[in-house]
C-alpha positions in Angstrom: -242.0 -2.4 2.3 -239.7 -0.6 -0.4 -242.3 1.5 -2.2 -241.9 -0.1 -5.6 -245.6 -1.1 -5.7 -248.0 1.7 -6.1 -250.7 -0.3 -4.1 -248.4 0.1 -1.0 -248.1 4.1 -1.2 -251.0 6.1 -0.3 -251.4 9.9 0.5 -250.7 10.6 4.2 -248.0 7.8 4.6 -244.8 8.9 6.1 -241.9 7.7 3.6 -238.1 8.3 2.9 -237.6 9.3 -0.8 -234.5 10.0 -2.9 -234.8 13.2 -4.5 -233.6 13.8 -8.2 -230.4 15.8 -7.0 -229.6 13.1 -4.4 -229.7 10.1 -6.8 -225.9 9.9 -7.0 -225.2 10.2 -3.3 -228.3 8.2 -2.2 -229.3 10.7 0.6 -232.8 10.1 1.9 -235.5 12.7 2.7 -238.3 12.2 5.0 -241.7 13.4 4.5 -245.5 12.7 4.0 -247.0 11.7 0.7 -249.3 14.2 -0.8 -249.7 13.1 -4.6 -248.7 10.0 -6.3 -247.0 10.9 -9.6 -246.3 7.5 -11.2 -249.2 6.0 -12.9 -247.9 2.3 -13.5 -248.5 -0.3 -10.7 -244.7 -1.0 -10.4 -241.5 1.0 -10.8 -238.2 -0.7 -10.3 -236.6 2.5 -8.9 -239.7 3.3 -6.5 -242.9 5.0 -7.1 -242.5 8.9 -7.6 -244.6 11.1 -5.0 -244.8 14.7 -4.0 -244.4 15.3 -0.5 -246.6 17.8 1.6 -243.7 20.3 1.4 -243.5 20.3 -2.4 -240.5 18.0 -2.9 -240.7 15.4 -5.5 -238.7 12.0 -5.2 -239.0 8.2 -5.7 -240.0 6.2 -2.5 -237.3 4.0 -1.2 -238.8 3.1 2.0 -242.1 3.2 3.7 -241.7 4.4 7.3 -245.4 4.2 8.6 
């Protein structure tokens, strides 16, 4: 799953996100979802989430 559908992303899931500062380089950051920040059911660049450590990024891959 690639994290573009809001229904696939839930708090507590381990995901890989791309942070705003890493969008050009595509560096992935792993973490656990705390909050979903995108309200729409689909986003072409990935659902925006806040990780438990406070970082915000778009989900590019669901790991667990």
